N, C-alpha and C positions, 0 to 999 in steps of 0.2 A: 730391367724387370718389365718396363712398359712395353718393350718390343715383344717379350715373351707372351705377355697377356694379349697383345694385339694378334699375334699369330695364333694363339689359342682360340680367340673368338672367330677367326677366319677358317676354322678347321672343318666345321660341319655344314652340310648343305642339304637342300631338298633335291628331288630327282624329277627330271623331265625326260621322257622317252617317247619314241614313236617310230613310224615307218613311212618311207617315201615311195610312192608308186606312180606309174604313168596312168593315162586315162583308161587303159584296159585292165588296170589292176596289177600289172607286172611290176616287180620291185625295180627301183632305180638305184644302182650301186654307184659309189664314188660321188654322190651329190654332196655339195657343201651346205651344211646346216649351221646357222649362226644365230646367236642371241645378240641382236644389234646393240642394245644398251650396254652390254658387258664386254663386247668385242671378243667373245669367246666362240670357238667353232669346232666342228668335227666333220668327218665324212661318213657317209652311210656304208654299211657292210654289204656283202653280196646279196643279202635278202632285204636291203633297203632300210635296215634298222639304224637308229641313232639313240644316244643317251647323254644327258648332261647332269652334273651335280652343281647346282646353283642356288643362291639365296632365294627365299620366297619373295614374290612380288609379281608385278605385271610387266610383261616384256613383249618385244616384237621379234618373232622368230622368222628368219628368212631362209629360203632354200633355193640354190642355184645349181644348174648342171648344163653343160654345153649341149645345145640342141633342143633345150626346153625353155619355155618362158619362166622367169623367176616367180616365186610365190612368197608372200609375206602374210603372217597371221599374228594377231594380238592374242596373248594367252596369259592367264593368271596361274602362277605356280604356287601350289600349297601342298606340302608333303610330297606324295608320289602322284605325278600328273602325266597323262599320255595325250598325244596329238598325232594324227595321221594326216599326211599332205599328199595331194595328187598334183602332178605336173603335166602341163599341156605342151605338145611339140611347138617349137618356134625357131625360125632361122636367125633371130636377132639376139645379140649379146647385150643384155640390159641389166641395170642395177635394180634390185627389188625395192630399195628404200633410199631416201636422201636424208642426211643429218643436218645439212647446212641451212635448209629453208626454214626450219622451226627450232633448231637446237635439240630436237628429239627426232628419232627415226620415224618418217612417214613415207607413204607411197608417193613417188614423184607426181602422179596424176592428181594428188590432193593439194599441190602447191599452187597458189595463185600467181606466183612469179615463175618465169621460165628457169628451170634448173637443168644444166647439162653436166655430164660426167664422163670421165675417161678412165678406163681400168682394163685389166686383163691384157689380151693380145694387143689391143690398140695402144695402151699405155707403154707396153714393153717395146713395141716397135718405134715409138716416138722418143724414147728416153735420150736425154742429152744433158749438157751442162746448164742449159737455160730453160727454166720452167716455162717462160712465156712462149718460146718456140714450140715446146711440147704441146701447148694448149691451142695453138693458132688454128687448128683444123675445126675446132668447135664453133657452132653458130654464134655470131656476134662477137667473137674473140679475134683480136689482131695483136701484132707485136710492134712495140716501139723499140727499135734495135740499135745497138752499137756493135756492128759485126755479128758474128754467129754465136758468141758466147755471153754477151751482156744484153739483157732485154727486159722490158716491162710489159705485163699484160695490159691490153687495151680492151675495155668492155664498152660497147655501144658508143665509141668515140671518146671515152674518158679513160685517163691513165694516171699513173703517179700517185699523188696524195688523194685521188678520188676513188681509188680501188684498194680495198683492204685484203691483205693476204694472211690467211690463218694456217696454222699447223695443228691438226687435231682440235680445232675450235679455239685455239689461243692465238691472238693476233701477233704478227711479227712486225717489229719496228726497224726502219732503215731510213736512209736519206732519200726519201721518195722524190724530192725535187731534182735530184741529180740524174742526168741521162745515163751515167755510167755506174749506177748502183741498182741492181735488180734484186729480186727476192732471194734470200739466202736459203735455198732449198736444194737438197741433193735428190734428183729425181729417181735415182736408183733405190732409194729407201721408201718409195711411195707405193702404196697399194691402190689408191684411187684418188682422183681429183674431182671435186664438185665445184661448180661455178653458178652463182646467182647472177643473172643478168637483170640489173635494176637495183634501185636503192634498198639498203638493208640496215639503216642506222638504228632501227628499233632493237634489233638483236645484237648488233656489234658496235654500236656507238659511232663516234665521229669518224668521218672520212669515207664511209660506205655509200658515197653518192652515186658512183657508177655501178658498183657491184662488189661481189665477194668471191675470192678464190680460196677454197678450203682444201688443204693437202692432208690426206688421211693416210697414216702409216700402217704397217702391218700390226695387228693386235698381238699381244704377248701370247705365247703358247702356255697351256696348262694341261697337266696330266689328268686322266679321267678318274683315278683313284687316289686315296690319300698316300699310299706308299709306292705307287707306280711312278716310273720316271722314263725319260727318253732324251736323246740329243740328236740333232740333225744339222747338216752343213749344206752350204750352197755356194756357188761362185758364178761370176759372169766375166767373160772376156769379150772385148769389142774393139773394132777398128774402123776408121773412116778414111777414104782415099783422098778427099779434097785437101785436107790439111795434115795428112798423115797422122791423124788422131789415134791414140792408143788408150785403152781404158781397162781397168781390172777391178773387180769387187769381190769380196768374200764375206760370208755371213755364217755365224754359228748361233744356234738357239737350242733351248732345252727347257725341261720342266721336271719338277719332282713334287707330286701332289699339288698343293695350292700355290706353289712358288714357280714362277716362270722367268726366264731371262733371255736376252739377245745381245749380241755384239756384231757390229758390221763396219766395214771400212771400204772406201773406194778411192781410186786415184785416176786422174785423167791428165793427159798431156797432148797438146796439139801445136803444130808449127803454123806458119803463115797460111792464110786463106788464099785460094786461087779463084779467079773469075775467068770467064771466057776470053778476057783481054790480057790475062797474065796474073802474076803474083802480087798480093797486097803486103807491103812491108810492115813489120811490127804489128802483126795481128794474131800472134800465137798466145797460148795460155798454158797454165798448169794449175791443177786443183787437187787437194787432198782432203777428204771429208770422212767423218766417222760418227758413230753413235753407240751408246750402250744403254740398256734399259733392264729393269727388273721390277717385279710386282708380285703381290699376294692377292688371292681372291678366296672368299669363303662365305659363310652364311650371313655374316654381318657387313659384307661389302667388299671393297677392293681398295688397294693402295698401289700406286706405281710411280717409279722415278725414272726419268730419262735425261741423259746427257748427250748433247749434240755439238759437233764442231763442223763448221763450213768455212772453207778458206781457199785462197789461191791468188795468183798474180795474172792479170789480164792486160795484154798489150793493147795500146790504142793507136789507131791509124792517124797520121798527121796529114792535114790537107796540103801543106806546102813542103813536105819532106822531099829531099832529093832521092831519086830512085837508087835503091841499094844502100841507103844510108844506115850505118850501124846505130843501134840504140833507138831511143824514142820514149815517149811517155808511157806509163803503165799505172794501172790501179791495183793496189794490194788490199785485199779484203779478208777480214777475219771476223767470224761470227760464232759466238759460243753461247749455248743456252742450257739451263738446268730447269727441268719441268717436273712438277709434282702434281699428280692427279689422285683424287680420292672420291669414292662413290659409296653411298650407303642407302639401302632401301628402308623406308619407315612407313609401314602400312601401304596406302595407295600413293605415297610420295617416294621420290628418289632424290636424295640430296647429293649434290656434286660440287666439288671444289677443284679449281684449276689455278695453280700458282706457277709463275715463270719468272726467271731472271735471265735477261739477255744482254750480252756485251757485244756491240757491233762497232767495228773499227774500219774506217775507210781512209786509205792513204793514196795520194797521187805523187809519183816520182817522175822526174825527167832525167833519163839516163842516156849516156853516150857510150862509146866503146871503152872509156876510161873512168868516167865519173858518174855519180848518181846524186841527184839533188832532190830533196823533199819539198814539193810545192805546198801541200797542205796535209794535215793529219786531223781527222775527225773521230771522236769517240762518243758513242751514244750508249748509255747504260739505262736499262728499263726494267723495272719490277712491276709485275701485274698480278692481279688476283681477281678471279671470277667465282662468285658463290651463286649456285643455281639450285632451284627447287622445282623439280618436274612432278606433275601429277597426271593421273589418267583414271578415267572411269569407263572401263570397257572400250569400245570403239567410238563412243559418242563424244566424249569431252576430254580434251588433253590440253595441257598448257605448261608454261614455265614462268616463274618469277625469279628475277636475278638482280644481283648487285655486282658492280665491277669498279675497280680502281687501278690507276696507273701512276707511278712515280718515275720520272725520267730526268736524266741529267745529260747535257750536251757540252762537251769540251772541245774547243777548236784551237789548233796550233799550226805552225808552218809559216812560210814567208808570204803566202797569198791569203789575205783575210777573206773568209767566205761568210761566216755567221758568228755572232757573239756567243760567249758561254751563256748557257741558259738552263733553267730548271722548270719542269712542268709537273703539275698535279692535276689529275682528272678523276672524277667520280660520276657514276651513273646508276640509275635504277630503272628497271623495266618490268613489264608484264605482257605476256603474249598468250592468247587462248585460241583454241580451235574447236569448233562444234560441228559434228557430222550427223546429219539426220536425213535418212532416205537418199535422195539423189543430190542433196545440197550439202556443201561444206562451207562454213564461214570461219574466217581467220581475222583477228584484230589484235593490235598491240599498241602500246605507247611507252615512251621513254623520256626521262629527264636527265640531262647531263650538265655538269659544271666543270669548268676548266680554268686553271690559274697558270699563267706563264710569267716567269720572272727572267728578264734579260739583263746581264751584267753590262756595265759601262764598257764601251770599246771605242776609243778615239779614232782608230784607223777606219772604222765603219761609220763614224759619226752617230753612234748609238749611245744614248744616255741610259743610266740605270733606271729600269722601269718595270712595272707590273701590269699585266693585261688580264682581264677576266672575261670569260664567255659563259653564258647560260643559255641553253638551247633545248628544244623539245623535238622529238621525232614521233611519227605515228604511221601506222600501216593498217589497211583494211582490204580484205580480199574475199571474193566469192568464187567457188568452184561448183559447176553444175554438170551433172551427168544425165542428159536427156534420154539417151539410149546407149546401150553398150555397143561399141567401145568409144563413143564420142564424149569429149570433155570440153566444156567452155569455161574460161576463167577471165576474171578482171581484177585488177589490183590498183589501189590508189595509195600513194605514200608521200611522206615528207621526210627528207634527210638533210644532213648538214655536215660541214667540216670547218675547222678553224684554219686560218692562213698559216702557212709554214714559216719557219724562221727565215728562209731565203726570200720568200715573198714579202715579208715584213722589213727585213734589215739588210738585204744584199746591197753592197756598195763597192763594186770592184769588177775587174775583168773576168769574163767567162771565155777563156781561150778556145774551148771546144766549139763555141758558137761565134767566135770572132766578134764579140761585142762587149760593151761595158754595161753591167746591169745594176739597176737601183731599185730597192724595195720601197714599200710605202707602209709606214707604221700606222696609218689610219685605216687600213683595210678592215672591213667587217667580216664576220663569219659568212661563208658561202652556204646558201640553202638551195634545196631542190624540191620541186613539186612534180610528181610524175603520175602518169596513168598508163597502165599496161593491160592490153587485152590479147586473148589468144584462143586458139582451137587446137585440140589434140585428138588424133584418132589412132588408137592402138589395137589393130586387128592381129589375127594370127599370121597373116602373110603380108601386112602392110602397116606402116607407121607414118603418120604425117603430123607435123607441128608447124603452126603459123602463128607468129607474134607480131604485134604492132605496138608502138610506144610513143609517148610524148613526154619529154623531160624539160621542164622550165626552170632555169636557174637565174633568179632575179638579181643575184649579187655575184655573178661569175667572175673569177679572178683570171686575168690574162696579162700578157706582156705586150707593150706597144713601143714603137720607135719614137724618138724625139729629134729635135734639130741640133742637139748638142753632140760634141765629139770630145772625148777624153783619151789622152795618150794614143791618138790616131784611131781610136775605136769608136764607132757610133754608140750613143747612149740609148738604152732601152729601159723603160720604167714600167713597173707593175701597176695595174689599174683594175677597176671593176666595172661591169656592165650587165645589162639584162641580156640573157642568152637563152636559146632553146635548142634541143636536139630531137629530131623526129626520125624514126626508122622502122624497119621491118626485118624479120628473119623467117626463113622457110627451110625446113628439112623434110626430106621424103625418102623412105626406105621401102623397098618392095622385094619379095621373093619372086624372081623371074622363073626359076626352075629349082628343083630340089637341091638345096645347098648353094644356089647361085643367087646372090643378093645384089641388087642395083640401088644406087643412092644418088640423091641430088640435093644441093643446098644453094641458098642465096641469102645475102644480107646487104643492107644499105642503110646509111645514116646521113642525115642532112643537118649540119650545125650552123647556126646563125647568131652573130652578134647583133641583137636587136637595137642596141644603142647606136652603134657605128654603122648599121645597115651594111654589113659585110660578112662573109663566111668566117666561121671560127677556124683557127689554124690547126693543122695536123689532124683533120677529120678523115678517117679512112675512106678510100674510094669504094665503089660497088664491087662486090665479089660474088662469083658463082662457080659451082663445080659439079661434076658428075663423076661417078665411080662405079666399079663393079668388083665383087669379091666372091671367091669360091671357097667355102668351108674354112675360112681363116688360113688357107694355104697360099693363095696368090690373089693380088688385087692390083688394080690400076686406077689412078685418080688423075683427073684433069681439072686444074684450077685456073679460072680466068679473072684477072684484075683489071678493072676499067681505069682509064685516065680520070683523075679527079677533075670533074667539070666545074667545081666551085672552089678553087683554091683561095686561100687568104692571100692578101698582097705580100705577106712575108714568106709564104711558102715557096719552096723550090719545086716546080712542076716536074712530073715524071710521066712517061708514056705508059699505056696499058700493056699488059703482057699475059702470056699463058704458060703455065708450068705443068709438066707431066711427071708423076711419081709412080714408082712400081714397088710393091712390097710382096714378100713371100715368107713362108715359115713352115717348119715341119719338125717333128720329133725324131731324134736319132739316138742310137745307143752306142756310147763310147765308154771304154774303160769300165764296163759293167754298170754304167749309170744311164738312166734315161735323161737326155738333154734336149733342150730346145734351141734350134737354129733359126734365127731371124735375119732376113736380108731386106734392105731397103735401098732403092736407087732414087735419090732426090734430084729434082731438076734433070730428069733422064735425057732430055734433048740438049742440055748445056745451053739453055736460053740466056741471052744477054738481057738483063733487066735491072732496074733500080726501084726498090720498094719506096713508096711514097712516105713510109714511116721509118725509113732508115736515116740515121744521123750522118752516114757517109754518102748519101745520094748525090750531093753536089760535086763530088770529086772521085767517086769510085762505084763500080758495078757491084751488085750482090754476088754471092758465091755461085760458082758454076756446078757442074755435075758432081755428085757425092755418093759413093757406094759405101754403105754402112753394113757391117757384118757383126752379129752378136750371137755368142754361144753361152747358154746359161743352164744351170741345173740346180735343183734344190729349192726352186721357187715354191712358195706356199700359196696356192690359188684356190 
């Protein structure tokens, strides 16, 4: 009965309609018009018209069309509301709003922290099994990799537990201290990825010291009328030459009135990787992922449920394995999530609730041609809830008040002890406000968090039954100034924090992948960060420039250091804390060289120093620069140069600098009566021999050589 009443309240809506034209007043057909807060969209008709049936309230309307600069408008919908939008010509493919910077949609130029995004053609060409590899081309982003399939995003020299990964605003939990456990994200289900470069603990709580990666999936479809309905399908086929990788994905979605649904599945298989020096044994993988979602939307709000599975088996290269040896270690990963989102407008407020249960399992096995032995088996179960209240008063004042809570249990088994069984409870409250007046925009926020960790007794790890508590605060303040169009100046000051991981606190055993015996330190304090970020953006009709500089001070930085001890023939390394800092800069430049021909240039560098030991921090990315040219999303060439790390930590394995050339191309083709998209990418086109400074395999193997990737897709909703 309650479900019937809920559906009845979601039945009626107000109407928003309008027309999209170019600067000369001519209609723009097939433009995508979206209500950002609701995730609902439509396309304009031949005369540029659009119409929505949505609840009354204040919304951000965005309009995008290839060949035009995107537009965004704040609009209050009451009864029947109309709005006309004019688009200006532009050669750049840009996102009109960002969600991640403030938890509400705002124009990227209003964010005091640098926000980068990847979507559309760029995202489609980069799709792969590893989210971190997909993002590596963005400014300030690198990849801490274990082969081509397992990787973690590195933001401004920080990775692992210092980077928060979100899916549609809900944080994902995994074993971030492990080199062989990356974000459980299927990139084929992704519509857009947004990255905050810099601390963001105010909005997202503990661990957002280095930055945030927010993966945004396709919004559910809804029909325009109460009784209208539709269904559509799509599929993707892909292949890669380097490891004979094959992939296939299928999707079906539809709607009837206020009810929308989607199901999707993808499978990937790859054999051993190849370098210019030959094949790397035991580096193949297999993955099978899927999702299903359904939701309702009407005058009283929306409700959506999503179920996601991500899993596979990923082989691990051994440093001392005999050539051609059968079998070897492998990681088995299984991640299952159930997500419930609800949204309800109340006057000038919009109330939002996000609930998620995640079951993340990580198993390492050592197998040979005849036997398989389980080394460890880790199970992380997490329940989280976010309650958010967004408000807006026209374009001048906007903000969010939020409460969040996390309950988590860790269970460890297997013959190799890694961490004790433990339970975690975290709660936080925050407020974030944005005031825009004339040429100025001011943003400020504060947050309080409390965290309770209980670790069970474990004699093999020498851990006593204990409880640890953390209470911490975060704060953010930023100013954005528009002196003249199209110039934007911004500055941001922030404080962030993270609690030490179970591994940093309680590790007491061999870490075979690193060939060392690691010991935690149960006296470690919470790690804090104080940062300053300044930048300049210029967004003209034929040129875009962004320059950022930052200083991040971490007075309680957690790191690992060698000792004079040896256990079981392995050198002993122990976790410790020190005063550290990271200083860096990022530059991106795009210009229209000729009609439809766009050139681009980028550069980023970061310098990390352990101020207590007076030595460089480990695994800090070397300088990188690149240039590229692209014509109408049809063909592009990029050249990336990576310098030799001039300031390696004494524990680092040094690598030489190198240059890579990549070629991309794409076009629409018509096959079997359907319009399809054909994308081709040639990675490392010159088959360059190189070793990435951030590769776990760099001491004993080259990185992959030339790789031709072909992808055919149809039914994409862009």
